[in-house]
MMTF fields as JSON, N, C-alpha, C and O atoms, coordinates in Angstrom:
{
  "mmtfVersion": "1.0.0",
  "mmtfProducer": "UNKNOWN",
  "numBonds": 303,
  "numAtoms": 304,
  "numGroups": 76,
  "numChains": 1,
  "numModels": 1,
  "chainsPerModel": [1],
  "groupsPerChain": [76],
  "chainIdList": ["A"],
  "bondAtomList": [4, 2, 8, 6, 12, 10, 16, 14, 20, 18, 24, 22, 28, 26, 32, 30, 36, 34, 40, 38, 44, 42, 48, 46, 52, 50, 56, 54, 60, 58, 64, 62, 68, 66, 72, 70, 76, 74, 80, 78, 84, 82, 88, 86, 92, 90, 96, 94, 100, 98, 104, 102, 108, 106, 112, 110, 116, 114, 120, 118, 124, 122, 128, 126, 132, 130, 136, 134, 140, 138, 144, 142, 148, 146, 152, 150, 156, 154, 160, 158, 164, 162, 168, 166, 172, 170, 176, 174, 180, 178, 184, 182, 188, 186, 192, 190, 196, 194, 200, 198, 204, 202, 208, 206, 212, 210, 216, 214, 220, 218, 224, 222, 228, 226, 232, 230, 236, 234, 240, 238, 244, 242, 248, 246, 252, 250, 256, 254, 260, 258, 264, 262, 268, 266, 272, 270, 276, 274, 280, 278, 284, 282, 288, 286, 292, 290, 296, 294, 300, 298],
  "bondOrderList": [1, 1, 1, 1, 1, 1, 1, 1, 1, 1, 1, 1, 1, 1, 1, 1, 1, 1, 1, 1, 1, 1, 1, 1, 1, 1, 1, 1, 1, 1, 1, 1, 1, 1, 1, 1, 1, 1, 1, 1, 1, 1, 1, 1, 1, 1, 1, 1, 1, 1, 1, 1, 1, 1, 1, 1, 1, 1, 1, 1, 1, 1, 1, 1, 1, 1, 1, 1, 1, 1, 1, 1, 1, 1, 1],
  "groupList": [{"groupName": "GLY", "atomNameList": ["N", "CA", "C", "O"], "elementList": ["N", "C", "C", "O"], "formalChargeList": [0, 0, 0, 0], "bondAtomList": [1, 0, 2, 1, 3, 2], "bondOrderList": [1, 1, 2], "singleLetterCode": "G", "chemCompType": "PEPTIDE LINKING"}, {"groupName": "THR", "atomNameList": ["N", "CA", "C", "O"], "elementList": ["N", "C", "C", "O"], "formalChargeList": [0, 0, 0, 0], "bondAtomList": [1, 0, 2, 1, 3, 2], "bondOrderList": [1, 1, 2], "singleLetterCode": "T", "chemCompType": "L-PEPTIDE LINKING"}, {"groupName": "TYR", "atomNameList": ["N", "CA", "C", "O"], "elementList": ["N", "C", "C", "O"], "formalChargeList": [0, 0, 0, 0], "bondAtomList": [1, 0, 2, 1, 3, 2], "bondOrderList": [1, 1, 2], "singleLetterCode": "Y", "chemCompType": "L-PEPTIDE LINKING"}, {"groupName": "GLU", "atomNameList": ["N", "CA", "C", "O"], "elementList": ["N", "C", "C", "O"], "formalChargeList": [0, 0, 0, 0], "bondAtomList": [1, 0, 2, 1, 3, 2], "bondOrderList": [1, 1, 2], "singleLetterCode": "E", "chemCompType": "L-PEPTIDE LINKING"}, {"groupName": "ARG", "atomNameList": ["N", "CA", "C", "O"], "elementList": ["N", "C", "C", "O"], "formalChargeList": [0, 0, 0, 0], "bondAtomList": [1, 0, 2, 1, 3, 2], "bondOrderList": [1, 1, 2], "singleLetterCode": "R", "chemCompType": "L-PEPTIDE LINKING"}, {"groupName": "SER", "atomNameList": ["N", "CA", "C", "O"], "elementList": ["N", "C", "C", "O"], "formalChargeList": [0, 0, 0, 0], "bondAtomList": [1, 0, 2, 1, 3, 2], "bondOrderList": [1, 1, 2], "singleLetterCode": "S", "chemCompType": "L-PEPTIDE LINKING"}, {"groupName": "TRP", "atomNameList": ["N", "CA", "C", "O"], "elementList": ["N", "C", "C", "O"], "formalChargeList": [0, 0, 0, 0], "bondAtomList": [1, 0, 2, 1, 3, 2], "bondOrderList": [1, 1, 2], "singleLetterCode": "W", "chemCompType": "L-PEPTIDE LINKING"}, {"groupName": "LEU", "atomNameList": ["N", "CA", "C", "O"], "elementList": ["N", "C", "C", "O"], "formalChargeList": [0, 0, 0, 0], "bondAtomList": [1, 0, 2, 1, 3, 2], "bondOrderList": [1, 1, 2], "singleLetterCode": "L", "chemCompType": "L-PEPTIDE LINKING"}, {"groupName": "PRO", "atomNameList": ["N", "CA", "C", "O"], "elementList": ["N", "C", "C", "O"], "formalChargeList": [0, 0, 0, 0], "bondAtomList": [1, 0, 2, 1, 3, 2], "bondOrderList": [1, 1, 2], "singleLetterCode": "P", "chemCompType": "L-PEPTIDE LINKING"}, {"groupName": "ASP", "atomNameList": ["N", "CA", "C", "O"], "elementList": ["N", "C", "C", "O"], "formalChargeList": [0, 0, 0, 0], "bondAtomList": [1, 0, 2, 1, 3, 2], "bondOrderList": [1, 1, 2], "singleLetterCode": "D", "chemCompType": "L-PEPTIDE LINKING"}, {"groupName": "HIS", "atomNameList": ["N", "CA", "C", "O"], "elementList": ["N", "C", "C", "O"], "formalChargeList": [0, 0, 0, 0], "bondAtomList": [1, 0, 2, 1, 3, 2], "bondOrderList": [1, 1, 2], "singleLetterCode": "H", "chemCompType": "L-PEPTIDE LINKING"}, {"groupName": "ILE", "atomNameList": ["N", "CA", "C", "O"], "elementList": ["N", "C", "C", "O"], "formalChargeList": [0, 0, 0, 0], "bondAtomList": [1, 0, 2, 1, 3, 2], "bondOrderList": [1, 1, 2], "singleLetterCode": "I", "chemCompType": "L-PEPTIDE LINKING"}, {"groupName": "MET", "atomNameList": ["N", "CA", "C", "O"], "elementList": ["N", "C", "C", "O"], "formalChargeList": [0, 0, 0, 0], "bondAtomList": [1, 0, 2, 1, 3, 2], "bondOrderList": [1, 1, 2], "singleLetterCode": "M", "chemCompType": "L-PEPTIDE LINKING"}, {"groupName": "PHE", "atomNameList": ["N", "CA", "C", "O"], "elementList": ["N", "C", "C", "O"], "formalChargeList": [0, 0, 0, 0], "bondAtomList": [1, 0, 2, 1, 3, 2], "bondOrderList": [1, 1, 2], "singleLetterCode": "F", "chemCompType": "L-PEPTIDE LINKING"}, {"groupName": "ALA", "atomNameList": ["N", "CA", "C", "O"], "elementList": ["N", "C", "C", "O"], "formalChargeList": [0, 0, 0, 0], "bondAtomList": [1, 0, 2, 1, 3, 2], "bondOrderList": [1, 1, 2], "singleLetterCode": "A", "chemCompType": "L-PEPTIDE LINKING"}, {"groupName": "VAL", "atomNameList": ["N", "CA", "C", "O"], "elementList": ["N", "C", "C", "O"], "formalChargeList": [0, 0, 0, 0], "bondAtomList": [1, 0, 2, 1, 3, 2], "bondOrderList": [1, 1, 2], "singleLetterCode": "V", "chemCompType": "L-PEPTIDE LINKING"}, {"groupName": "GLN", "atomNameList": ["N", "CA", "C", "O"], "elementList": ["N", "C", "C", "O"], "formalChargeList": [0, 0, 0, 0], "bondAtomList": [1, 0, 2, 1, 3, 2], "bondOrderList": [1, 1, 2], "singleLetterCode": "Q", "chemCompType": "L-PEPTIDE LINKING"}, {"groupName": "ASN", "atomNameList": ["N", "CA", "C", "O"], "elementList": ["N", "C", "C", "O"], "formalChargeList": [0, 0, 0, 0], "bondAtomList": [1, 0, 2, 1, 3, 2], "bondOrderList": [1, 1, 2], "singleLetterCode": "N", "chemCompType": "L-PEPTIDE LINKING"}, {"groupName": "LYS", "atomNameList": ["N", "CA", "C", "O"], "elementList": ["N", "C", "C", "O"], "formalChargeList": [0, 0, 0, 0], "bondAtomList": [1, 0, 2, 1, 3, 2], "bondOrderList": [1, 1, 2], "singleLetterCode": "K", "chemCompType": "L-PEPTIDE LINKING"}],
  "groupTypeList": [0, 1, 2, 3, 4, 5, 4, 6, 1, 0, 3, 2, 1, 7, 8, 9, 0, 5, 10, 3, 7, 1, 11, 9, 0, 12, 0, 11, 5, 9, 9, 2, 13, 14, 1, 12, 9, 12, 4, 15, 14, 16, 0, 4, 13, 13, 5, 5, 12, 9, 9, 17, 14, 9, 14, 14, 8, 15, 15, 11, 17, 4, 4, 7, 14, 9, 18, 6, 13, 8, 0, 18, 17, 8, 15, 0],
  "groupIdList": [1, 2, 3, 4, 5, 6, 7, 8, 9, 10, 11, 12, 13, 14, 15, 16, 17, 18, 19, 20, 21, 22, 23, 24, 25, 26, 27, 28, 29, 30, 31, 32, 33, 34, 35, 36, 37, 38, 39, 40, 41, 42, 43, 44, 45, 46, 47, 48, 49, 50, 51, 52, 53, 54, 55, 56, 57, 58, 59, 60, 61, 62, 63, 64, 65, 66, 67, 68, 69, 70, 71, 72, 73, 74, 75, 76],
  "secStructList": [7, 7, 7, 7, 7, 7, 3, 3, 3, 3, 3, 3, 3, 7, 6, 6, 1, 1, 7, 3, 3, 3, 3, 3, 3, 3, 7, 7, 7, 6, 6, 2, 2, 2, 2, 6, 6, 7, 7, 7, 1, 1, 1, 7, 7, 7, 7, 1, 6, 6, 1, 1, 7, 1, 1, 7, 7, 7, 7, 7, 7, 2, 2, 2, 2, 2, 6, 6, 1, 6, 6, 1, 7, 6, 6, 7],
  "xCoordList": [4.134, 3.062, 2.49, 2.685, 1.567, 0.945, 1.063, 1.259, 0.958, 1.11, -0.155, -0.731, -0.4, -1.783, -1.413, -0.536, -2.173, -1.938, -3.29, -3.927, -3.791, -4.791, -4.752, -4.137, -5.569, -5.189, -6.782, -7.656, -7.024, -8.514, -8.272, -7.356, -9.563, -9.66, -10.952, -12.036, -10.594, -11.971, -12.269, -11.349, -13.369, -13.665, -14.142, -15.038, -13.589, -13.785, -13.973, -13.261, -15.065, -15.314, -14.657, -14.791, -14.123, -13.658, -14.627, -15.748, -14.402, -15.906, -16.571, -17.699, -15.75, -16.375, -16.878, -17.59, -16.637, -17.457, -16.694, -17.208, -15.628, -14.565, -13.988, -13.453, -13.678, -12.946, -13.069, -12.83, -13.366, -13.537, -12.45, -12.144, -11.421, -10.875, -10.871, -11.739, -9.684, -10.056, -8.72, -7.738, -8.721, -7.672, -7.232, -8.138, -6.136, -6.044, -5.01, -4.072, -5.668, -5.25, -4.715, -5.334, -3.868, -3.204, -3.213, -2.376, -4.286, -3.932, -2.442, -1.644, -2.375, -0.915, -1.353, -2.399, -0.43, 0.017, -0.005, 0.506, -0.277, -0.012, 1.905, 2.474, 2.384, 3.809, 4.853, 6.018, 3.918, 4.531, 5.492, 6.72, 4.797, 5.552, 6.761, 7.69, 6.915, 8.349, 9.075, 10.306, 8.363, 9.591, 9.922, 11.146, 9.406, 9.525, 10.28, 10.459, 10.711, 10.989, 10.078, 10.518, 9.084, 8.361, 8.046, 7.944, 7.914, 7.498, 6.165, 5.914, 5.456, 4.116, 4.386, 4.95, 3.951, 4.174, 2.893, 2.946, 1.834, 0.532, -0.218, -0.348, -0.892, -2.018, -1.449, -0.54, -1.607, -1.142, -1.116, -1.973, -0.232, -0.424, -1.736, -2.129, -2.179, -3.056, -2.546, -1.528, -3.291, -2.964, -4.249, -5.212, -4.06, -4.841, -6.305, -7.36, -5.779, -6.996, -8.191, -9.285, -7.489, -8.68, -9.356, -9.822, -9.371, -9.718, -11.537, -12.277, -11.888, -13.429, -13.779, -14.987, -12.755, -13.701, -14.941, -14.664, -15.94, -16.591, -16.587, -17.323, -15.522, -14.653, -13.214, -12.425, -13.17, -11.769, -10.395, -10.491, -9.295, -8.59, -7.743, -7.833, -6.888, -6.415, -4.802, -4.398, -4.13, -2.679, -2.533, -2.666, -2.197, -2.062, -0.558, -0.141, 0.03, 1.48, 1.437, 0.391, 2.592, 2.727, 2.233, 1.33, 2.911, 2.687, 0.931, 0.454, 0.057, -1.13, -1.874, -2.806, -1.865, -1.994, -1.962, -2.921, -0.867, -0.314, -1.569, -2.537, -1.217, -2.053, -3.444, -4.146, -3.754, -5.724, -6.078, -7.221, -5.558, -5.871, -5.21, -4.999, -4.921, -3.815, -4.209, -5.247, -3.247, -3.36, -4.726, -5.373, -4.959, -6.063, -5.327, -4.242, -5.818, -5.552, -6.11, -7.044, -5.334, -6.123, -6.323, -6.627, -6.167, -6.666, -8.003, -8.617, -8.418, -9.769, -9.966, -11.017],
  "yCoordList": [-4.045, -3.783, -2.539, -1.951, -2.399, -1.278, -0.694, -1.455, 0.796, 1.564, 2.431, 3.117, 2.216, 2.964, 3.548, 3.112, 4.621, 5.305, 5.708, 6.14, 5.574, 6.297, 7.148, 6.8, 8.551, 9.167, 9.544, 9.211, 10.243, 10.702, 11.287, 11.157, 12.015, 13.116, 12.702, 12.489, 12.638, 12.108, 13.314, 14.104, 13.422, 14.221, 13.201, 12.356, 13.437, 12.558, 13.558, 14.483, 13.061, 13.921, 12.432, 11.209, 13.214, 12.79, 11.787, 12.25, 10.738, 10.391, 11.094, 10.815, 12.062, 12.998, 14.324, 15.183, 14.408, 15.054, 16.917, 18.014, 16.614, 18.153, 18.205, 19.285, 18.014, 18.057, 17.587, 16.384, 18.181, 17.427, 17.678, 18.86, 16.438, 16.628, 16.169, 15.369, 16.684, 16.437, 15.548, 15.863, 14.372, 13.801, 13.52, 13.57, 13.249, 13.083, 11.28, 10.865, 10.773, 9.424, 8.617, 8.777, 7.74, 7.078, 5.857, 5.282, 4.956, 3.66, 3.062, 3.564, 2.341, 1.397, -0.676, -1.32, -0.907, -2.301, -2.856, -2.036, -3.696, -4.75, -5.002, -5.364, -4.664, -4.674, -3.471, -3.511, -2.181, -0.691, -1.067, -1.062, -1.385, -0.974, -1.744, -1.208, -2.618, -3.195, -2.791, -2.819, -2.383, -1.481, -0.261, -0.218, 0.604, 1.74, 1.36, 2.287, 0.104, -0.325, 0.804, 1.917, 0.396, 0.928, -0.116, -1.319, 0.413, -0.669, -0.371, 0.831, -0.889, -0.689, -0.607, -1.531, 0.665, 0.831, 0.529, 0.678, 0.136, -0.559, -1.109, -0.595, -2.17, -2.582, -3.261, -4.004, -3.3, -4.193, -3.26, -2.397, -3.489, -3.006, -4.109, -5.198, -3.377, -4.189, -5.085, -4.796, -6.169, -6.819, -6.799, -6.036, -7.711, -8.114, -8.872, -8.96, -9.428, -9.843, -8.87, -9.04, -8.108, -6.825, -6.083, -4.949, -6.588, -6.044, -6.146, -5.39, -7.182, -7.198, -6.822, -6.756, -6.539, -5.963, -5.074, -4.083, -4.868, -3.95, -2.72, -1.912, -2.331, -0.634, -0.921, -1.713, 0.081, 0.109, 0.427, 1.277, -0.387, -0.227, 1.292, 1.857, 1.463, 2.611, 2.714, 2.311, 3.185, 3.391, 4.936, 5.68, 5.257, 6.446, 6.779, 5.969, 7.752, 7.925, 8.207, 8.557, 8.075, 8.709, 9.919, 10.251, 10.65, 12.452, 12.482, 12.943, 12.112, 12.118, 11.575, 12.311, 10.198, 9.333, 10.714, 11.088, 11.132, 12.041, 13.23, 13.418, 13.942, 15.005, 15.192, 16.193, 13.711, 13.744, 12.77, 12.387, 12.206, 11.243, 10.835, 9.74, 12.17, 12.451, 11.669, 11.926, 10.552, 9.814, 8.807, 8.471, 8.404, 7.521, 6.329, 6.527, 5.51, 4.576, 4.305, 3.536, 5.151, 5.106, 3.985, 3.959, 2.845, 1.919, 1.372, 0.438, 2.063, 1.457, 0.802, 0.218],
  "zCoordList": [-9.625, -8.471, -9.191, -10.255, -7.94, -7.828, -6.532, -5.585, -6.296, -4.848, -4.725, -5.569, -3.513, -3.244, -1.993, -1.246, -1.789, -0.39, -0.27, -1.231, 0.961, 1.188, 2.388, 3.396, 2.274, 3.566, 3.808, 3.008, 4.955, 5.233, 6.744, 7.556, 6.744, 8.016, 8.608, 8.064, 9.829, 10.628, 11.911, 12.122, 12.632, 13.53, 15.122, 15.115, 15.931, 17.058, 18.437, 18.826, 18.938, 20.354, 21.657, 21.674, 22.348, 23.454, 24.366, 24.578, 24.822, 25.548, 26.724, 27.129, 27.256, 28.332, 27.314, 27.834, 26.41, 25.611, 25.79, 25.571, 26.161, 26.599, 25.303, 25.555, 24.299, 23.333, 21.872, 21.771, 20.739, 19.506, 18.928, 18.765, 18.383, 17.59, 16.385, 16.038, 15.344, 13.909, 13.838, 14.511, 12.958, 13.06, 11.73, 10.898, 11.312, 10.023, 9.971, 10.65, 9.02, 8.753, 8.007, 6.955, 7.816, 6.634, 6.61, 7.305, 5.698, 5.695, 5.244, 4.453, 5.688, 5.735, 5.573, 5.66, 5.409, 5.432, 6.592, 7.354, 7.116, 8.259, 8.611, 9.641, 7.41, 7.831, 8.009, 8.405, 7.51, 7.968, 9.313, 9.223, 10.541, 11.717, 11.77, 12.374, 11.39, 11.337, 10.188, 10.196, 9.108, 8.13, 9.054, 9.172, 9.655, 10.204, 11.616, 12.406, 11.957, 13.121, 14.205, 14.494, 14.584, 15.64, 16.646, 16.406, 17.695, 18.634, 19.451, 19.366, 20.025, 20.697, 22.053, 22.639, 22.745, 24.019, 24.901, 26.122, 24.312, 24.859, 24.131, 23.02, 24.394, 23.43, 22.212, 22.582, 21.0, 19.957, 18.521, 18.327, 17.729, 16.673, 15.862, 16.281, 14.626, 14.001, 12.83, 12.201, 12.573, 11.496, 10.295, 10.378, 9.273, 8.573, 8.887, 8.259, 10.316, 10.602, 11.546, 12.085, 11.401, 11.753, 10.379, 10.49, 9.458, 7.971, 7.905, 7.275, 8.662, 8.437, 10.138, 10.362, 11.495, 12.348, 12.618, 11.943, 13.1, 12.951, 13.238, 12.671, 14.416, 14.369, 14.246, 14.76, 13.316, 12.541, 13.794, 14.68, 13.604, 14.915, 14.059, 12.969, 15.411, 15.746, 16.181, 17.271, 15.384, 16.671, 16.616, 15.645, 18.021, 17.998, 18.813, 19.64, 18.571, 19.456, 20.789, 21.335, 21.431, 22.835, 23.005, 23.773, 22.189, 22.346, 22.312, 23.349, 21.405, 21.627, 22.447, 22.774, 23.12, 24.308, 25.588, 26.263, 25.608, 26.91, 26.685, 27.423, 25.441, 25.746, 25.699, 25.843, 25.407, 25.287, 26.082, 25.833, 26.947, 27.738, 28.981, 29.503, 29.327, 30.636, 31.847, 32.456, 32.262, 33.482, 33.529, 34.521, 31.935, 31.353, 30.398, 29.852, 30.324, 29.463, 28.305, 28.078, 27.366, 25.687, 25.066, 23.874, 25.843, 24.945, 25.536, 25.021, 26.711, 26.694, 28.084, 28.347]
}
C-alpha cells in the first residue's frame, strides 16, 4: 500500500476583519475520525462526498471555536 500525508498552511481573516489567522492543516482520509474515536460537537464530519465541493470542508476543535468565535456559531 501507499502512505501519503499532506500538510498545508493557510491564512484566514475572520468575517468581521478583526483577526488574521495562520492555520496549519493536515489532509486526512474520511475514516480518520472513527479511527481516532472523535465525536462531532456541532455540524458534521466530512466524507468522500465532499471531494468535489466548491469550498473545502474544514473541521475545527472546540478550543479554536471558543477562542475565535466566542458566543457565535462557528459552523455558519
